[in-house]
N, CA and C of each residue as an Amber inpcrd file, in Angstrom:
protein
   261
  29.5930000 120.9580000 -13.7380000  30.1170000 119.5730000 -13.1090000
  30.1880000 119.8030000 -11.6600000  29.9680000 118.8010000 -10.4470000
  30.1840000 118.8730000  -9.7260000  30.5400000 118.1780000  -9.0340000
  30.3940000 117.4620000  -7.5840000  31.2180000 116.3050000  -7.1140000
  29.8780000 116.5670000  -5.9340000  29.0730000 115.2940000  -5.8230000
  27.8820000 115.0950000  -4.4500000  28.3420000 113.6420000  -4.1120000
  27.6990000 113.9400000  -2.8890000  27.7170000 112.6510000  -2.0720000
  26.4370000 111.7540000  -2.1350000  26.6400000 110.5290000  -2.2120000
  24.5470000 110.2350000  -2.3490000  24.7560000 108.6800000  -0.9030000
  24.1390000 108.5730000  -0.1790000  24.5970000 107.2290000   0.6290000
  23.7910000 106.6110000   0.1090000  24.2880000 104.8760000   0.6840000
  23.5720000 103.6230000   0.3910000  23.1950000 102.8040000   1.3700000
  22.5200000 101.7900000   1.3800000  22.1780000 101.1830000   2.8660000
  23.7130000 100.0600000   2.8410000  24.1360000 100.3700000   3.8750000
  25.3760000  99.2330000   4.0660000  25.0100000  97.4500000   4.2650000
  23.8450000  97.1960000   4.2480000  23.2500000  96.1540000   4.5490000
  23.9370000  95.4240000   2.9070000  24.3060000  94.3500000   2.8950000
  24.6620000  93.9230000   1.3500000  23.3780000  93.0650000   0.5200000
  24.2130000  93.4430000  -0.8690000  23.3020000  92.7010000  -1.8740000
  22.7010000  93.9910000  -3.0520000  21.9980000  93.9260000  -3.4610000
  21.6980000  94.9600000  -4.5210000  21.0890000  96.1040000  -3.8450000
  21.6830000  97.8850000  -4.7810000  20.8350000  99.0670000  -4.5920000
  20.5760000  99.8100000  -5.4420000  19.5910000 100.5450000  -5.6530000
  19.4760000 101.7320000  -6.4940000  19.7160000 102.9280000  -5.9810000
  20.5070000 103.6440000  -6.9080000  20.8390000 105.0180000  -6.4770000
  20.5800000 105.9410000  -7.9010000  19.7760000 106.9230000  -7.6280000
  19.2430000 108.0540000  -8.4910000  20.4930000 109.1490000  -8.6790000
  21.2380000 108.7360000 -10.2750000  22.2380000 109.6230000 -10.3440000
  21.7040000 110.7500000 -11.3960000  22.4390000 111.7670000 -11.8020000
  21.8730000 112.8100000 -13.2760000  23.3330000 111.6110000 -14.0740000
  21.8880000 111.2850000 -15.3390000  22.6570000 110.6230000 -16.3790000
  23.5890000 111.4680000 -17.0930000  25.1340000 110.2780000 -17.0190000
  26.2860000 110.4810000 -17.2160000  26.8570000 110.7570000 -16.3860000
  26.6200000 110.5190000 -15.1160000  27.5460000 110.3940000 -13.7330000
  28.8030000 109.9560000 -13.5870000  29.8460000 110.3250000 -13.0620000
  30.8200000 109.1740000 -12.9200000  31.3820000 109.3310000 -11.0910000
  30.8330000 108.2320000 -11.0420000  31.2250000 107.2200000  -9.7830000
  32.9850000 107.5340000  -9.4610000  33.1780000 108.2350000  -8.3730000
  35.0260000 108.7220000  -7.9850000  35.4220000 107.4640000  -7.2120000
  34.0630000 107.6930000  -6.3190000  35.2080000 106.6520000  -4.7440000
  33.7220000 106.3770000  -3.7880000  34.0140000 105.5590000  -2.9780000
  33.4560000 105.0910000  -1.3550000  33.9530000 105.3720000  -0.7080000
  33.1940000 105.3170000   0.9120000  33.4910000 105.6810000   1.5870000
  32.9330000 105.6300000   2.8110000  33.2940000 105.4200000   3.9300000
  32.7740000 105.3480000   5.1410000  32.4040000 107.1630000   5.8760000
  31.0490000 107.3310000   6.2720000  31.0170000 108.3230000   6.8590000
  29.7780000 108.4820000   7.6770000  30.1070000 109.0250000   9.1280000
  28.7920000 108.8320000  10.4740000  28.5120000 107.0650000  10.3270000
  29.2510000 106.6030000  10.1840000  28.4720000 105.0240000  10.4170000
  28.0150000 104.6770000   9.3620000  27.9290000 105.2810000   7.9770000
  27.2710000 104.8240000   7.0540000  27.9380000 104.5730000   5.6990000
  27.1990000 104.2300000   4.5500000  28.3030000 104.3230000   3.4560000
  27.6060000 105.0040000   2.3770000  28.9660000 106.3310000   1.6510000
  28.2790000 106.9190000   0.7500000  29.2740000 106.8210000  -0.5400000
  28.8480000 106.9190000  -1.7200000  29.6330000 107.0970000  -2.9810000
  29.4160000 108.5670000  -3.1090000  30.7220000 109.2680000  -3.8250000
  30.8710000 110.4570000  -4.4530000  30.8180000 110.6680000  -5.6770000
  30.0550000 111.0780000  -6.7820000  30.0450000 110.8590000  -8.1880000
  30.4260000 112.5940000  -8.8390000  30.7900000 112.8710000  -9.4280000
  30.6640000 114.0900000 -10.3070000  30.0530000 113.3650000 -11.6150000
  28.8910000 114.7330000 -11.2760000  27.7810000 114.8340000 -11.7820000
  27.9390000 116.0910000 -12.6870000  26.4630000 116.2250000 -13.6400000
  25.9540000 117.6310000 -14.1700000  24.3560000 117.3560000 -14.0550000
  24.4090000 118.2980000 -12.7890000  23.2080000 118.3090000 -12.1230000
  21.4520000 118.9620000 -13.5020000  22.0200000 119.2230000 -14.6070000
  21.0740000 119.8780000 -15.3240000  20.4460000 118.3300000 -16.1990000
  21.2540000 117.3090000 -15.9150000  20.9940000 115.9700000 -16.2070000
  19.8960000 115.5730000 -15.5340000  19.1980000 114.8070000 -16.4990000
  18.0590000 113.5670000 -15.7710000  18.3940000 112.5900000 -14.7990000
  17.7100000 112.8880000 -13.6510000  18.2290000 111.5330000 -13.0620000
  17.8060000 110.0510000 -13.4760000  19.1090000 109.0000000 -13.6810000
  18.7410000 107.6730000 -13.7190000  18.8890000 106.5640000 -12.3430000
  18.2820000 105.6100000 -12.6390000  18.5990000 104.4140000 -11.4640000
  19.7250000 103.9200000 -12.2250000  21.0310000 104.2170000 -10.7530000
  22.1360000 103.1170000 -11.0240000  22.2750000 102.4080000 -10.1970000
  22.6440000 100.5740000 -10.4770000  22.7150000  99.5130000  -9.7510000
  23.7440000  99.5970000  -9.2210000  23.6180000  99.6140000  -7.7520000
  25.1200000  99.0810000  -7.1810000  25.1600000  97.6730000  -6.4880000
  26.1690000  97.0800000  -6.0610000  25.8270000  95.7240000  -5.4270000
  27.0110000  95.9180000  -4.2810000  26.7900000  95.2660000  -3.1580000
  27.1350000  95.3990000  -2.1590000  27.9520000  93.7810000  -1.4580000
  28.7890000  93.9370000  -1.6050000  29.3110000  92.6000000  -0.8050000
  30.3940000  92.3590000   0.1480000  30.1300000  91.3800000   1.0620000
  31.3780000  91.4510000   1.6220000  32.1920000  90.7610000   1.6370000
  33.3420000  90.7410000   2.3010000  34.9960000  89.5970000   2.4550000
  34.3410000  87.9950000   2.3380000  34.6040000  87.3640000   1.3640000
  33.9090000  85.9390000   1.5160000  32.8800000  85.6910000   1.0720000
  32.3360000  86.7480000  -0.0140000  31.0130000  86.4330000  -0.5160000
  31.1360000  86.0070000  -2.0640000  30.4060000  84.9300000  -2.5480000
  30.6270000  84.5660000  -3.8810000  30.1290000  85.5270000  -4.6020000
  30.6300000  85.6430000  -5.5690000  29.9450000  86.7820000  -6.5320000
  29.6780000  85.8520000  -7.9340000  28.6450000  85.9050000  -8.2690000
  28.2410000  85.2080000 -10.4510000  28.2280000  86.2170000 -10.8330000
  28.0630000  87.4700000 -10.7660000  27.6390000  88.1600000 -12.0040000
  28.9780000  88.7680000 -12.0720000  29.3360000  88.7100000 -13.4120000
  30.6410000  89.1210000 -14.1610000  30.5370000  90.2150000 -14.1500000
  29.3100000  90.9770000 -14.6620000  28.8320000  92.6460000 -15.0870000
  29.5460000  93.5700000 -13.8590000  30.3750000  93.6300000 -13.6390000
  30.4100000  94.7380000 -12.1270000  31.7210000  95.4930000 -12.2470000
  31.4280000  96.1940000 -11.9650000  32.8170000  97.3260000 -12.0720000
  33.0080000  98.0920000 -10.5740000  34.4010000  97.9120000 -10.2110000
  34.7530000  97.7730000  -9.0780000  34.9570000  99.4710000  -8.5630000
  34.3670000  99.7440000  -7.4070000  34.5090000 100.9740000  -6.7840000
  35.0260000 101.6560000  -5.6360000  35.0430000 100.3480000  -4.7360000
  35.6780000 100.5780000  -3.8070000  35.6910000  99.6060000  -2.9140000
  36.2150000  99.5810000  -1.5760000  36.1440000  98.7200000  -0.4550000
  35.9090000  99.9690000   0.8500000  35.0680000  99.2930000   1.5230000
  34.7160000 100.2150000   2.8330000  35.0070000  99.6640000   4.2070000
  35.4480000  99.8110000   5.3530000  35.4750000  99.3730000   5.8740000
  35.2370000  99.9980000   7.5290000  34.2510000  99.5580000   8.1160000
  33.0870000  99.7910000   8.7250000  33.4550000  99.1580000   9.9410000
  33.0460000  99.8640000  11.5400000  33.2240000  99.1480000  12.9780000
  34.5650000  98.7280000  13.3400000  35.3140000  99.3200000  12.9410000
  36.8440000  99.0730000  13.5110000  37.1930000  97.6020000  12.6130000
  36.8270000  97.5380000  11.4460000  37.3000000  96.0950000  10.8050000
  36.3400000  95.1750000  10.8520000  34.9090000  95.5490000  11.4280000
  34.2260000  94.5870000  12.1650000  33.3630000  94.2900000  10.8810000
  33.0080000  94.9650000   9.5360000  32.3030000  94.6810000   8.6740000
  33.5140000  95.3140000   7.5200000  33.9550000  94.3390000   6.2090000
  34.3340000  94.4920000   5.0460000  33.5600000  94.9500000   3.8660000
  33.2660000  95.8710000   3.4240000  32.5400000  95.7870000   2.3250000
  33.0230000  96.1800000   0.9370000  32.7300000  95.4740000  -0.3500000
  33.3010000  95.5650000  -1.0400000  32.2910000  96.2430000  -2.0970000
  32.5960000  97.6910000  -2.8910000  30.8630000  98.1870000  -3.3950000
  31.3550000  98.1360000  -5.0700000  30.2500000  98.0250000  -5.8870000
  30.4700000  97.3500000  -7.0320000  29.0890000  98.2460000  -7.9670000
  29.4570000  98.8570000  -9.0520000  28.2910000  99.5460000 -10.1530000
  27.8460000  98.0500000 -11.0070000  26.6550000  97.7350000 -11.1510000
  26.3320000  97.0620000 -11.8150000  26.3900000  97.3680000 -13.4090000
  27.0830000  96.8420000 -14.6560000  27.4860000  97.4560000 -16.1340000
  26.6420000  96.9290000 -16.9090000
């Protein structure tokens, strides 16, 4: 197992990221003005698409099949983004 970083688009909505099967998402954060997630992965496993949803504070969330990863604050608080894994 190893911890790898995966970048995602900070624009709200749904995103797909390829992670090795069985990956465990550990956290999210801001690095170099972009959003990244860190995951513990087995690089021998076959990659699979993982769906992530990004919401701004105040956004309506209709999907209850979400697992909260974390909150990222960008540009001195101008953007507050909440990252969820679609389950």
